[in-house]
N, C-alpha and C positions, 0 to 999 in steps of 0.2 A: 296877101292881106295887108299890104303896106300903105301907109299914108305919109305924105311929106311932113306934116306937122300934126302933133297931137299933144294936148296938155295932159301930162302924166300926173297921177296923184302923189308920186314920190320919185326919188331918183336913186342912183347908185350910192351916193353918200348917205342918204337916209337909211338904206339897207345895211351899209357898213356900220353905221352908228347903232342900229338895232342889234347887229351881231355882237358888238362890244357890250351893249346893255344887258342882253339876255345870257351872256356867257356864264355858265355855272347854274343858271336857272332851268336850262333845257339840255337835252342830251345831244351830243354831236353823234348822230346816228351813223352806223357803218354803211358803206357802199361796196358791195362785193360782186365779183364776176359770177355768172350763172351758167356754168358749162352744161348743166342738166338740160338746157334748152337749145344746145348747139345744133341739134338735128332739125329743129323747127324754125329757128330764127337766124337768118344770115348775119354775118359779122359778129362782133363781140357784144354780148348783152350783160349789163350790170343791173343789180337791184339796189335801190336806195331804201333802206329799211326804216321809214318813218313810223312804222307800226311799233317800233321799240322806244318811242318817246315815253315820258313818265306816265302820261294818261292815255297812251296808245295811239296817238296820231300827231301829225304835223301841227295841229291847232295850238299846241303848247307854245309855239314860237310867237304867233301873233298875239295870243292872250297875254303872255308875259310882257311883250313889248308895250302893249297898250296900257296894262295896269300899272307898270312901273313908272309911267309918265303922268299918272293922275296926281293932282294936287291934294293937299290935306283936306280941304273942304269937300272935294269930290269924293274922296275916300270915305269921309264921314256920311255922306248922302247914300253911299252904296251904289251898286251897279245893277243893271238889268240887261239881259240878252235873250236871244231866241236861238235855238239850235236843235238839229235832229239828233245830237248826241255828242259828237267829238268836241266841238267848240264849247258845248255846255260843260263837259268834264274838265277841259283845259281852264276855262274861266273859273269854275268852282275851285279847282285845285290851287291856282295861283292867287285868287282872291282870298281864300282862307289863309294861305301862307303869308299874305300881306295884311291880314286883319281887316279886309274889306267885306261888308255884308253883300251877298250876291243872291239875286233872284233870276232863275232860268226858266223861260217858257219853252216847252217842248211839245211837238205834235203828239196827238193821242196814240199814234201807231209806232212810236219810237220803241226800239227793242228794249226789253226789260233790263238787260245788263247795263245799258247806257243810262237809263233813268236811275237805277239803284246806285251806280257809281257816282253819278252827279250829286245825289243826296249824301252819299258817304263822304264825298269831298267837302261837304259843308254848305251846299247851296240850298235855298228854298226852291223847290220845283213846282211849277204850275203847268199842268198838261192841258192844252187846248189847241184846237185847229187840226185839220187833217194833214196839211202841208206846212213846210217851214214858212212860207209866205204868210199864211194865216196866223202862225205863232208870232211872227214878227209884228203883225198888226196889234196883237195883245201886248207885246213887249213895249211898243211905242205908247200904248195907252197907259201902262204902268209907269213909264218914264215920266209922263205928264202928271198922273195922279199922285204918285209917290215921290216925285222929285229925284228919281235916280238917274245915274249917268248911263247912257246907252253904250253898250259894247257890241257893235254890229259884227256879225260873224264873218263878213267879207268886205263890205263896202265902207272901209275906213282906212285912211292912209297908214295909220300906225299898225293896223292888222296886216295890211299888204306888205309893209316893210319887214315885219317879223317873219312872214311866210317866205319872203324873198331870200332870207338867210340860207335857205336850202341850197340855192344856186351857188353861193360863195363856197360852201362845203364841196359841192359837186366838182367845181373847177379844180380844187385842190386834190380831191380824191381820184378823179378821172381826167387827167390833163388833156388826153387826146379825144375827149368827148366830141361827138358830131351831132347827136340829137338826144333830146330828153322828151319823154312822154309823160304828161301830167294830167290827172283827172280834173275835170271842171265841174264844180257845183255852182257856187255864186261867183267864182272867178278870182278870189283873193290869192290863192296859192299860185296859179299860173301867171297872174299879173305880176306878183313879186318876183317870181323866177324869170319871167320874160324881161322885165326891166333890168335886172342885174345881168343876165346872160347877154342880152343884146348890147349892153354897154361895154362889157368885158370881152365877149366872144361873139360878135355879130354873125359869124359863120355857123354857129350852132343852131340847128333847127329846133324850134319849140313846137311840139305837137300836143294839142289838147284832145281829150277823149271824154265823151259823155255816153250815158246809157241811151239807147234808142227811145226808151220810154220817157226820158226826161231831157230832151235836147234844147234847153233854154238858150245856150250860147249859139248853137248851130242855127236855130230858128232866127235868132236876132241878127246873126251875120247875113243870113239870106235876105232878111227884110231890110237890112241897112240901118236898123235902129232897135232899141230894146223892146222886145215883145214878151208878153206873158203867155206861156203855153197852157193848154187845158188840163193835161194830166202829167203826173210826175211819180207814178207808182213803179218802183223797181227794187230789185234786191240790192242795188247799189244805193241804199237809202241815204248814205252820207252825202251824195251829190244830187239828191232828188229835190231840185230847186225849180220853181215855176218861172222865176224871173231872174235873169242875170243882173249883176250890180250896175248902177249908173256910173260908178267910178271904174269898175273893172272892164266893162264892155269896150270902151275906147282903147284900152290897153290891148285887149285881145285882138281887136280889129286891126290895130297898128303893128303889133309886135309878134303875135302868134302866127306861125307859118301855116298851120292847118288845124282844123278841128274835125275829128272823125267820130263815128257812132259805133257802138257795139250792142248786140242784143243780149237778152237774159241768159240764153243757153251758153253763149260764149263767156259771159261773166262767171256763171256757175262752174264751167269747165276750168277756167283759170284758177278759181279758188281751190278747186280740187287738186289741180296740178301743183300749185304752190304748197299745199299740205303734203302731198306725196313726195315731191322732188326737192323742195327747199326746207321742208319740215318747219314751215312758218304759217301762222294763222293770219289771214288777211281778210278784211271785210269786203263787201261787194265793190265799194268805191275804189278801194286800194287795188283790186284785181283788174280794173278796167284797162290799165296800160298793157298788161300782159295779154289780156283778152284781145285787144286791138292788134297786137303783134301776131298772135297765133291765128287770128281770123284774116290776116292779110290786109287789114284796114290801113296800116301804116307802112309806107315804103321803107325798105331796109335792105341795103346792099352789103356785099362781102367786106367792103372797106369801112362800113359804118361801125361806130362805137356808140351803142345806145344805152341810155339809162332809163329804166322803167321805175317810176316813183310809186312805191307801195305805201300809200299815204296814211293808212290806218289799219288797225287790227281789232277794233271793238265790234265784236259780232256775237249775238246770242247763240248759246250752244244748241238750242233747239233749231235755230236757223241754219247752223252749221250742218246739222243732221239732214235737214231738208235739202240744202244745197248740195251736199255730198251725193244724196240719192239722185237729185236732178242732174248733177254732173255725170254720174255714172250712167244714167239713162242716155244722156246726150252723146256720150262716148261709145255707147253700145255695150258697156260693161255690165249693165243690168238690162235684160231684155225680157219681153213677154211674148210668148208664142201660144197660139191656140191651134192645137193639132187634132184632126179628125181621125179617130181610130174605130175599129170594130168593137162593139160593146160586148166583150166576152172576157172570161177569166184569163189573166196573164197579160192582157193588152197594156195595162199601165206599167207593169214590171218591164215589159219589153221596151216600152217607150223610154223609161228612165235609164235603162241599161245603155241604150244608144247615146243618150245625152252624157252619161258618165264616161263612156268610151271616147266621146269627143272631147273630154276634159273640162266640161262645164259643171257647175254646181247648181242644184235645184234649191231655190230659196222658198218657194211656195208652189202649191199645186192644187187644182180644183177641177171637179167634173161639172160639165154643163150638159144637161139633157133637155129639160123642158124649154129652156130659152134659147138654145142654139139652133141655128138655121141649118139643120142636118137631118138625115133620114133617121127613122126610129130605130134602125139597127146599129147606128153609130153613136158615139159619144164624143163630145168636145172636151179635150184636156187642155186646161189653161195652165201654163208653166211660167213662173218667174225665175229667170236663170241668171247666174253670175258667170260672166264670160270674160274673155281677154279683149273684146272689142268687136267692131262691126264685121270684120273679116271672119272672126271666129263664129259669129252668129250665122253668117252665110254658110260656113262649113257645116254647122249643126243642121241647118235647114236642108242642105244637100244630102246629108246622111239620112235624115228622117225620110225624105222623099225617095231616096234610093231603096229604103226598106218598105216602101209601099204606103207610107203615111202621107196625109195631105195637110200641109200647113195652111190654114185658112185665114190667119190673122197674125200680124207681127206689130210690135211697138217697142 
């Protein structure tokens, strides 16, 4: 994806200046090795924990850099922005700290935790539009009507510079870095990182990752120009953008080595594994780099030193519960079996005994007689089981069938 010449929205010096400007305003987040994934990811894997920023995501960097450069007159007018949540919280937090009135337009489906935190940080919240693109349209209207200063979530050189400060930390924290995997929403984060890394370490591969359900950068790269995708509904709501930025697209096309896609099941599984193995809460967008690695979407060899950027951790607890369940199902650790047995006393007890002896736990059980496609002398037993994984489910099915039962449905 290389071009001979491209006009970049900023440069390494701009990113270095941003790092000096926001020092003390944002967290220098840790970057630690991830040995818990050594059996699944070749080479050395590190995690950059941007979910540990003050407002829970990397967005603190760009917001602080932008707001610190506003003049007195601009601060009096106040600012307006649109965000699915992370940029909103960062802008609200830093605007309040600087005494700047802030209005944030958020999509109607934004997780409640992000809406409530944005209000708690001191911003006026207006919820309108299904997608971030629609919310941006309303923010631009308010910019005109109320005379506020727009703080774009990604298509702004000052925002890009702030996000690029991540790369400066990475080079210091992981000197032998060979590739970094970065989520792509509007493209501000990966643009800033790519500009800094390619200036300092052009040998380092920069890989972008999007949700298959919201592939705005991927679609634009294939078309050769910025395009608007039709749908952007994904559990990775932080990167659910219908249209990549006009400033960020040329940077991605010129400096990003590859853009890959990951599906919803892979993202859910990655969130679950980060909870279990790293004891860290990461939202859908933040889990996409690990999802891409575990799904084999990113090339990774034994000599590679890879950093997966965990860009945010702002996720609704109800969504966490659903994602955990979805991830467990995808891993085969929650399974549903419908077993046909003879409709007679003791049949259910015998069935559950086999399951218990196989080491599985019964979470839920139900009889199906009237609606099951079975003979009148049989009954369908639907069991929801907690297992060790797909191999364990196969073992349970083999045991059931060895005892004369018929498994007629699995999920």
